[in-house]
C-alpha positions in Angstrom: 27.6 1.4 -15.5 27.3 5.2 -16.6 29.5 8.1 -15.6 26.6 10.1 -14.0 25.0 6.9 -11.8 25.4 6.8 -8.4 27.8 4.2 -6.8 25.7 1.4 -6.1 25.7 0.7 -2.5 28.6 -1.3 0.0 26.6 -4.4 0.5 25.7 -4.5 -3.6 29.7 -4.1 -4.0 30.4 -6.8 -1.7 28.2 -9.4 -3.1 25.2 -8.9 -1.3 22.3 -10.7 -3.2 19.5 -7.6 -3.2 20.2 -3.8 -2.5 16.5 -2.3 -0.5 15.4 1.0 -2.5 12.8 2.3 0.4 10.0 4.6 1.1 8.8 4.5 -2.7 5.6 5.8 -2.2 3.5 4.5 -4.8 1.6 8.3 -4.1 2.5 11.4 -3.1 -0.1 12.0 -0.5 1.6 8.1 0.5 4.5 9.6 1.3 5.9 9.5 5.5 8.0 13.1 5.4 8.9 15.4 3.0 12.0 14.0 2.3 11.0 10.5 0.7 11.6 9.4 -2.4 8.2 8.1 -4.8 7.2 6.1 -7.8 3.6 7.7 -8.1 4.8 9.3 -11.9 8.2 9.2 -13.9 9.5 12.5 -12.5 9.9 10.6 -9.0 12.9 9.6 -7.5 13.4 6.0 -9.0 14.7 6.5 -12.5 15.3 3.8 -14.8 18.8 5.1 -15.6 20.3 5.2 -12.5 18.1 2.3 -11.0 19.6 -0.2 -13.5 23.0 1.0 -14.0 23.5 0.7 -10.2 22.0 -2.3 -8.8 22.7 -5.4 -10.3 20.0 -6.8 -7.5 17.3 -4.1 -6.4 14.2 -4.4 -4.9 11.8 -1.6 -5.2 9.8 -1.7 -2.5 5.8 -0.5 -3.4 3.8 0.9 -0.4 1.2 2.4 -0.3 0.4 5.1 2.8 -1.9 7.2 3.8 -1.6 7.7 8.3 -0.7 5.1 11.1 1.9 4.8 12.3 4.7 4.7 10.9 3.1 6.6 8.2 -0.2 5.2 7.7 -1.8 7.3 9.9 0.4 10.1 10.0 2.2 12.9 7.8 5.1 13.7 9.8 8.7 15.8 9.8 11.9 14.5 8.7 14.1 11.9 11.0 16.4 14.9 11.4 13.4 16.9 12.4 12.3 15.6 14.8 10.6 12.6 13.5 7.1 13.6 14.9 4.0 15.1 14.3 4.9 18.3 11.9 5.4 21.4 14.2 5.5 24.9 13.8 9.1 25.2 12.9 8.4 22.8 10.1 5.2 24.6 8.8 8.0 27.5 8.8 10.2 25.7 6.8 7.9 24.8 4.4 6.8 21.2 5.3 3.4 21.9 5.2 0.8 18.7 6.1 -1.0 17.1 3.3 -4.4 15.3 3.1 -4.4 11.5 4.5 -6.7 8.7 3.9 -7.3 5.3 6.5 -9.5 2.6 6.9 -11.1 5.1 9.9 -11.0 9.2 10.9 -9.6 8.2 14.2 -6.2 9.8 14.5 -3.0 8.3 15.2 -2.6 10.3 18.7 -3.0 13.6 20.0 -1.0 16.3 17.5 -0.8 14.2 14.6 -3.2 14.9 11.3 -7.0 13.7 11.0 -7.4 11.7 8.3 -10.4 11.3 6.2 -11.6 7.9 6.1 -11.8 5.8 2.7 -14.5 5.7 0.9 -15.6 3.4 -2.1 -13.7 5.2 -4.9 -10.8 5.3 -3.1 -9.8 1.7 -3.4 -9.9 1.5 -7.1 -7.6 5.0 -6.9 -5.3 3.4 -5.2 -5.0 0.1 -6.7 -4.6 2.2 -9.5 -1.3 3.5 -8.4 -0.2 -0.2 -7.4 -0.5 -1.2 -11.3 0.9 2.3 -12.3 3.9 2.4 -10.2 4.6 -1.5 -10.6 4.8 0.0 -14.4 7.4 2.3 -13.6 9.6 -0.8 -11.3 9.7 -3.1 -14.3 10.9 0.1 -16.8 13.2 1.5 -13.7 14.7 -2.7 -14.3 13.9 -3.8 -10.5 14.4 -7.2 -9.3 12.1 -7.7 -6.3 9.0 -6.1 -6.0 7.8 -5.9 -2.2 4.5 -4.5 -1.1 4.9 -3.0 2.6 2.1 -3.9 5.0 3.3 -4.1 8.4 4.4 -0.9 10.7 1.7 0.5 10.6 1.8 1.5 7.1 -1.9 1.6 4.9 -2.5 -2.0 4.8 -1.9 -2.8 8.3 -3.8 -0.2 9.5 -6.8 -2.4 7.6 -5.6 -5.7 8.7 -5.5 -4.7 12.9 -8.7 -4.7 14.4 -7.0 -1.8 16.6 -7.5 0.3 13.3 -9.6 -1.0 11.3 -13.3 -0.2 13.0 -15.2 -0.1 9.5 -18.2 -1.8 9.5 -18.5 -2.9 5.8 -17.0 -5.4 3.7 -13.4 -4.3 4.7 -13.8 -4.3 8.3 -15.0 -6.5 11.0 -13.9 -10.3 10.6 -10.4 -11.0 9.7 -11.6 -12.1 5.8 -13.3 -8.4 5.7 -10.2 -6.8 7.3 -7.8 -8.5 4.9 -9.4 -8.1 1.9 -8.2 -5.0 0.1 -4.5 -6.0 1.3 -5.5 -9.1 -0.7 -7.1 -7.0 -3.6 -3.7 -4.3 -3.4 -1.2 -8.2 -3.7 -3.2 -9.3 -6.3 -3.2 -6.0 -8.2 0.6 -6.2 -8.0 1.0 -9.8 -8.4 -0.7 -9.4 -12.0 0.9 -6.5 -13.2 5.1 -7.7 -11.9 6.6 -10.1 -14.3 5.5 -13.9 -13.4 9.5 -14.5 -13.6 10.3 -11.8 -11.0 9.7 -12.5 -7.4 7.3 -10.4 -5.2 7.5 -10.2 -1.3 4.9 -8.4 1.1 5.7 -7.7 4.3 4.1 -8.1 7.5 4.0 -6.9 11.5 3.6 -10.8 12.6 2.0 -9.7 15.7 1.3 -5.9 16.8 1.9 -7.3 20.4 -0.6 -5.0 21.9 -4.0 -7.4 23.7 -6.9 -7.4 21.2 -4.5 -6.9 17.7 -3.3 -8.6 15.0 -2.0 -12.0 15.9 0.6 -14.9 14.3 -2.4 -16.6 13.8 -3.7 -13.8 11.6 -0.7 -13.6 9.8 -0.8 -17.9 9.0 -4.4 -17.1 7.3 -2.7 -14.1 5.8 0.1 -15.7 4.4 -2.4 -18.5 3.1 -4.0 -16.3 0.8 -1.0 -14.3 0.0 0.4 -17.8 -1.2 -2.3 -18.3 -3.2 -2.0 -15.4 -5.0 1.5 -15.8 -5.8 3.5 -13.8 -3.3 7.4 -16.0 -3.1 8.1 -14.8 0.1 6.3 -13.4 3.4 8.9 -10.9 4.5 8.4 -10.8 8.8 8.5 -8.2 11.6 6.0 -6.8 14.4 4.3 -4.4 15.9 3.8 -0.7 14.4 0.2 -0.2 14.9 0.1 2.1 17.3 2.3 5.5 18.4 4.0 4.2 21.4 3.8 0.5 22.5 1.7 -0.1 26.1 3.7 -1.9 28.4 4.5 -5.4 28.0 2.6 -6.8 31.2 4.2 -9.2 32.8 3.1 -12.7 33.5 
């Protein structure tokens, strides 16, 4: 380990199997906040020397987002500045909003930025960003890569019928809603070394009536396995800014 490299996380020093480097956006516009790290170019924050000399078992989280909870349909304030829509004090501090894209033009809610709906050329642009980010993750020495397709990140908003109301081949049926997330997974798997594990994080259920269900997740997981994904990392929720109260049964 070089003298200038940061110390490894305590969990790694204690013998943990892996340490996660989170919020490594594959595009600058894919950030959640101005404080996020990124892997969108060689000058971004996942530098090879720091990553490989600090972590013996690290995970590069490849995520791409545009505007939805908690990042697919929003450009928002840093956690210590309110963790919500950008306000005037954020703008005064220099944290300006940026252009975001999503399956549709529907914004997350009052006060949030309205996204631009994905157009034909956007799909390939995002897939190229994934491919290039994976190349940088390999160069940085990461051992595991994960696509974040949960918690309202961009790919989750394509999966969920609550956020994806497109009427083309990327919306409507479950097969169509899975199309772009599976294209992203396939792109990453092809670019990531076959000997290294690939994870995909999902929200197993939206926990909202009419949303993504456990049956949908099972179908999605089968497709991911066929692509060569090694682990489906299961969580839940995150597609709405605030989840409606659970109905009593």
